[in-house]
N, C-alpha and C positions, 0 to 999 in steps of 0.2 A: 504494500500500500504506500501511496505517496500523499502526504498532506499538503494541500494547496491552501491558499488564503481563505477560501470560502467553502471548500469541500475536500473530501478524501477520495482519491481515485484508485482503482485496482490496477496494479502493474502485472505484466506478464513477461516471461522470459522465453525466448526462442530456444528450443532444444538443440538446434544445429549450430547457430552462430552465437548463442548465449546473450544476445542483445535484449535489453528490456524495452518494453513498449506498452502503450495504452491502446487497446483495440477500440474501434469505433470510427465513425465518419470524421472527416476533416473538421466539420462544424463543432466537434467536441474538443478539439485540441487547441492548446495555447489560448484559452479563454480565462479572463479574470473571474467572470461570473459563471456559475453552473448553467448548463443548457436548459435545465428545467425552469430556472428563473427567467431566462430569455423567452421560452415558449409561453410562460404565464403572461409576460408583458405583451407579447404579440397578440395573444388571445384577448386580453382585456382591452387593448386599443381597438382591435377590429370589432369587438363587441359594441364599441361606441364611446368608451371613456376617453377623455382628453389625455394628453401626455402627462400633465400634472396629476390627474386622478389616477392614471396607471402607475405612476411612481409612488403615490400614496398607498395604493392597494398592494404593491409589491413590498413596501416597507412593512405593512401589516402582516402579510403572509410569510415573508422570509426574514423579517427583522433586519433588513439591509437597506441602506440608503443608496438609491440609484437616481442619478440626475435625469431630467427629461431629455437632455441632449444625448445622453447615452442610449436611452430608449429609442430616440429618433434614429440613431445610427443602426440599431438592431432592425428597425423597420425597413431601412434601406437594404441592409445586408441580406435579409431573409424574405424580400418581397416576392420572390418566385414562388414561395409557398403560401402566399396570402393574396390570392386573386380576388377575394371578396372586397378588397379595399376600394375597387372601382365603384362599388355599390354602397359603400359605407355612408357617404353624405346623404344619399337618397333615403337610405334606411333610417337614419337619425331624424329625418323630417317626418317619419311615420311612427317610429317606435323609439322610446328612450332606451339608453344602454341597459338599464336593469330589467327591461322587459323584452330584450331581443330574443333570448332563448327560453323555452319552457321545458322543464325536466320533471318527469313523474316517475316515481318508484313503482315498479310492477313486481309484486310478490308471486312469481310463477315458478314454484319449486326452488329457484334461487332468485336473488334480487337483480332485476334488470333496470337500468336507468334509461328509460325511453325519453327521448328529447327531440324537439323539432325547432326550427329556426323561423320565428314569426315573420321577419321581413322577407325572407326568401319565399315563403308561402304566399305572401301578399304580392310579390313580384311575379310569382307563377300565375296567379289569377289575372293580373293585369298585363301579362305578356311581355315583361321587361327583364326577366331573369337571364335570358340568352340574347346577347347582343346580335347574334347572327340570325335570330328568328324573332325579332321584335313583333309583338302583336299576336304571337301564337298562344292561344288560351286553351288548347286541347287538354291540358293536364290540370285544369282547375279542379276537377273531381278528386284528384289525388290530394290537393291541399285540404279540401273539405274532409276527406277521410282521415288524414293525419290529425286534424284538430278534434275529430270526434272520437279518436281512439280511447282517451281516458274514460269516456262515459259509455261507449258502445262495446268495448272489449269484454267478452264473456270470460272473466278471470277464472271462473270455476273450471273451465275446460283445460286450463294450463296446470291445474294442481291435482289432477287425478293420480292417485298413488299407483305406481307400478305400470302405468300406461305408456311405456317408452315407445311402443309401436306407433303411437299417434304423433310422434315428434318428427318434423320434416327432416331433421338431421340424421334420423335413423332409418329413413326411407330406403326401400330396396328399389333399384333403378329398373324394374321390369317394364315400366311404361316408357322408358327412354332408350332409344337406339343410338348409343354414343358413337357408333361407327359412322353415323351421318354428321357428327358434330364437326364443324369447321371452327377451330379454336385459334384466335389471333393472339399471339404471345408477343408482348412488347413491354417497354417501360413507358410510364406516363406520370402525371402529377401525383397519383396515389402511391406509386412505388417510391418516388422521390421523397414524399412526405414520410412514408413508413421508414425509409432508410435514415431519415434525419431523427425521428422520434424514438423508434424502438430501442436503439442502443443506449439512449439516454435514461431509460427507465429500468431499474433493477428488478422490480417485481413483475412476474409474468402476467398476473391479473391486471395490474395497473397499466401495463403496456397497451393492452387492448383499449381500455377506457381512455387513456391519455390520447391515443391516436384518434379515437372517435370524437372526443371533445375538441381537439385541435382542428380536425377537418370540418366539423360542423360550424365552428366559429370563423375559420380563416379562409376556406376556399369558397368559391362562388357557386358551387354546384351541389354540395351535400346539403340536403334539406331536412333529413332526419336520421337518427341512429337508434339501434335496438328496437326496430319497428315490429310489433307483434302481428302475426297473421293467424287466422283460424278458419277452419272449414268444418261444418257439421255434415251429417249424412246427406241432407238435401243439396248442400253445396257441392259435395263430392260427386253425387249422382248427376248433377247438372253439368259439371265439367267433363265427366266421363262421356256423357251423351253428346256434348258439343264437339269433343275432339276425338271420339272413337278410341278411347284408351281405358285401361283399368288402372286407376290411380292407387287404390288400396284394395286388396282382396276382401270380399264381403263374407262374413261368417254368419251362420244362421242365428237369429235372435239378438244380434249385436249391432248397434249403430256405430258407424265409423266416425272418427274425428281426426283432424290433423291440426297441429299447432306448431309454431316456430317463431323465431325472432331474427330479423334481418339486421346484419351488422351496420350496413350503410345503405342509404337510399339517395340517389343522385338524379338530377335532371340536367341533361346537356345534349347538344347536337341533335335535338329533335327526338330524343328517346328517354325513357326512364331506365336507369341503370341500378341493378341490385348487386351490391358488392359484399363479398365475404372475405375477411382477413384470414389467411391461412399461412402460418409460419413455414409449414411444409408444402408450399404451393407446387413444388416440382413433382411430388408423388401423390398428394391428396387432391383428387379431382371430384368436387362435389356437384356433379351434373344433376343428380336427382334432387338434392336438397334445394339448389338454386332454381331449378325448373318448377318445383312445387311452390316456391315463394312467388315466382312470376305468375303462375296459374292462379294462385290464391289472390294476389293483389289485383290482377286483371278482373277476376270475378267480383271482388269486393268493391272495386271502384267503377266498374263498367268500362274501363279503358282497354282497347284491343291489345291482345297479346303481341301483335305485330309491332307495338310501340315499346316493347321491353327488350333489354339486353341484360345478360348476367355475366358476372366475372368474379374470379378469386385472385388474390394478389398477396405479395409480401414485399420486402424491400428491394427485390431484384427483378421480379417479373409480374406481369399483369396478363391474365388469361381470360379472354372474353369469347362468348358464344351467344347465338340467338336461340332462346329456349324453344321456339316454335319448330325449329329444324330437326329436333331430336325426338319428337314425340312418335312413339312406335304405334301408329294407328292400326286398328284391327282391319282385317280384309273387308272390303265393301260387301254388304249383304246383297242377296239376289234381288231381282225385280220385285217391286211391291213392298219392299221394306225401306225404312229410312236409311239413307246412306250416311256413312260416318263422316 
């Protein structure tokens, strides 16, 4: 360990050359202030607080004095991770800083911090969220759904003891023909942000939450995190009938349910993007889980499945696919029957 002025960092030694080093991205090296303080300041400013207010909040959180000019230099240095800043002034004209995000604790077997960004939902309704598609209000029903979640969510469905088969993350991909999947693998803003934040957080659980909070507050496309979805028997039957698939095998005398929580929900480039953070993105390919999320959200909002994309990512790669392309539809029935 090496003690710095404001933090203690872990040192490592190379077994071959015996050189000591501190692992992590360049953003963590040779900094007077810990990266977690910098991230906190970026988030507070983009949420709507002034430089002076951000400095005061940082003093309260970390018990360290940081000048507004230092915070201003951080804002410039990390602006590539803060695309929301172009909307900040417009957002402040509609919502004060302390009302920018709304967070609700969901007690669903474990505690989930569902949160949505009020100004972004407002921009979504008015068609100004995406500069390239100004006036596009097709996804206004999504904003309505996200605001209704705290009151409409059937919380009892998420707390059934021992009902793991009803969880989207445990779904068997029998309805998904992954051989048809065209997966685009690349780097983008999500991978760059994960590469910045994940190494700066020591606790595995806090890594996920820190990444969610940062992207919700600082990028221009993440509208909500830890979004719950739920499907009852009649919902599942309707989806199966529409798409000609078997989403969940039906057992005699039992009603089927599916529940789950989406890590990130974004709106960009004329589509709704469902994202799942996977540290093991190279080997873990959650086609079934993400496709269920897309089918459920399409059904619950009335937005066409053709407007959805799904992806999983970590700090090095982003894997994206269209959920509609991998549905393993049943063979079309004969004449006189309803086609799938």
